[in-house]
C-alpha positions in Angstrom: 66.5 112.2 63.9 64.4 109.1 62.8 64.1 108.8 59.1 60.7 107.2 58.9 57.5 107.8 60.9 55.6 104.9 62.4 51.8 105.0 62.2 48.7 103.1 61.3 48.6 104.2 57.7 51.1 105.1 54.9 51.6 108.8 54.5 53.9 111.1 52.6 55.2 114.6 53.1 58.2 116.8 52.2 60.7 118.2 54.7 62.3 121.6 54.5 65.1 120.2 52.4 62.7 118.9 49.7 63.2 115.3 50.8 60.4 112.8 50.7 59.4 111.7 54.2 57.4 108.5 54.6 55.4 107.2 57.5 54.3 103.5 57.6 53.1 100.8 59.9 56.2 99.1 61.5 55.8 96.0 59.3 56.4 98.0 56.2 59.6 99.8 57.0 61.3 98.0 54.1 58.8 99.5 51.8 59.5 102.9 53.1 63.2 102.3 52.5 62.6 101.3 48.9 60.3 104.3 48.3 63.0 106.6 49.5 66.1 105.1 47.9 64.8 103.5 44.8 61.4 105.0 43.8 62.3 108.6 44.7 60.2 111.7 44.6 60.4 112.7 41.0 57.1 112.5 39.1 58.4 111.5 35.6 60.9 109.2 37.2 58.1 107.5 39.1 56.1 107.0 35.9 59.2 105.5 34.3 59.6 103.2 37.3 56.0 102.0 37.2 56.4 101.1 33.5 59.5 99.1 34.4 57.7 97.3 37.1 54.9 96.4 34.8 57.4 95.2 32.2 59.2 93.0 34.8 55.9 91.6 35.9 54.9 90.6 32.4 58.3 89.2 31.4 59.2 87.5 34.7 62.2 89.8 35.5 63.7 91.1 38.6 64.0 94.9 39.0 67.3 95.8 40.6 67.3 99.4 42.0 69.8 101.4 44.0 69.4 99.4 47.2 66.7 96.8 46.7 65.5 94.2 44.2 61.8 93.7 43.4 60.2 90.5 42.2 56.5 90.5 41.3 55.2 86.9 41.7 51.5 86.0 41.4 49.8 88.3 43.9 52.8 89.4 46.0 55.8 91.6 45.7 59.1 90.3 47.1 61.3 93.2 48.3 64.9 92.3 49.1 67.8 94.4 50.3 70.9 94.4 48.2 72.9 95.0 51.3 71.3 92.4 53.6 69.6 95.1 55.8 66.4 93.2 56.4 64.8 89.8 55.7 63.0 89.5 52.4 59.7 91.4 52.7 56.5 89.9 51.2 54.0 92.7 50.3 50.5 92.1 48.9 50.6 93.5 45.3 47.3 95.2 45.9 48.9 97.3 48.6 52.1 97.9 46.6 50.3 99.3 43.6 48.0 101.4 45.8 51.0 102.9 47.6 52.6 103.8 44.2 49.4 105.3 43.0 49.1 107.3 46.3 52.7 108.5 46.0 52.0 109.7 42.4 48.9 111.6 43.5 50.8 113.2 46.4 53.6 114.3 44.2 51.3 115.6 41.4 49.4 117.6 44.0 52.6 119.1 45.4 54.3 119.8 42.1 53.5 123.5 42.0 54.5 124.2 45.6 57.1 127.1 45.5 59.1 125.5 48.3 59.8 122.4 46.1 61.4 124.5 43.2 64.9 123.4 42.4 67.6 125.9 43.2 69.6 127.3 40.2 72.7 125.3 41.1 70.9 122.0 41.5 73.3 119.2 40.4 72.0 117.3 37.4 71.8 113.7 38.7 70.0 111.3 36.3 68.4 107.9 36.1 69.4 105.1 33.6 68.1 101.6 33.0 69.8 98.5 31.5 68.8 94.9 30.8 71.1 92.3 32.4 71.2 88.5 32.0 73.3 86.7 34.6 73.7 83.0 33.8 73.7 82.2 37.5 70.6 84.1 38.4 67.1 82.6 38.6 65.6 85.4 36.6 66.9 88.0 34.2 67.2 91.5 35.6 66.3 95.0 34.7 68.8 97.4 36.5 67.5 100.9 37.3 69.9 103.2 39.1 70.4 106.9 39.7 73.8 108.4 38.9 75.8 111.5 39.8 76.3 114.2 37.1 78.4 113.0 34.2 80.8 115.8 34.6 81.7 115.0 38.2 85.0 113.4 38.9 85.5 110.3 41.2 86.8 112.7 43.8 83.8 114.9 43.6 81.4 111.9 44.0 83.4 110.7 47.1 83.3 114.2 48.5 79.6 114.4 48.1 79.1 111.0 49.8 81.3 111.9 52.7 79.7 115.4 53.0 76.2 114.1 53.0 77.1 111.4 55.6 78.6 114.0 57.8 75.9 116.7 57.1 73.8 118.2 59.9 70.7 117.1 57.8 71.6 113.4 58.3 68.7 111.2 59.2 68.9 107.4 59.7 66.7 104.4 60.3 68.4 101.7 62.3 65.7 99.1 61.4 66.5 99.1 57.7 69.9 100.7 57.7 68.7 103.5 55.5 70.2 107.0 55.6 69.8 110.4 53.9 71.9 113.5 54.0 72.4 116.7 51.9 75.3 118.0 49.9 75.1 121.3 48.0 71.3 121.1 47.6 71.4 117.4 46.4 70.0 114.7 48.6 72.1 111.6 48.9 70.6 108.4 50.3 72.1 105.0 51.0 72.5 102.2 53.5 74.7 101.8 56.6 75.5 99.2 59.2 73.7 100.1 62.4 76.1 97.9 64.4 79.3 99.6 63.3 77.9 103.0 62.2 79.7 102.6 58.9 78.1 103.9 55.6 77.9 101.1 53.1 76.7 102.9 50.0 75.2 106.1 48.7 73.6 107.4 45.5 71.8 110.6 44.4 68.1 111.1 45.0 66.4 113.1 42.2 64.2 115.7 43.7 60.8 117.0 42.4 
């Protein structure tokens, strides 16, 4: 099943597994990938992310997420895959901020939907942010990643990654190398190599 819809406008919905599904014009598939793997459909997490983006814009920093880096330069946003899945995307900042505002409105409106309620055994994945200064980098970075529950062992994390990659709920996008699967009510997303079919990375997606 295709991961992203292609259309004339940018639209959001949730599927039956409480996963954010994004439709975009074909030129903005990289933005859809970033929204899915890095922004994620959690309202307070999105508010936190917007604050980080504004901070990076003011301070001239790069935001490094799960699968992409974001640079806000003048009136454009540079979106680059950390896994070389697409050429650097140049997005007008007016569109970028409008999309984030639209996603926020969509999630706020859907927040009370009974079908989006977390199951009792939902794994407690979390988000954490650190500042990072690499002497070889052009700009200092702010690293914002999601992480598996602290009480999970390495073996449990690997089992979740393999389970999601092999799950019947697996969806993929060959254009950006993005994938999503489910493991015990938790969505995992990541990137894969469309030429070899090999999964390159995975991380938890924090649901509404």
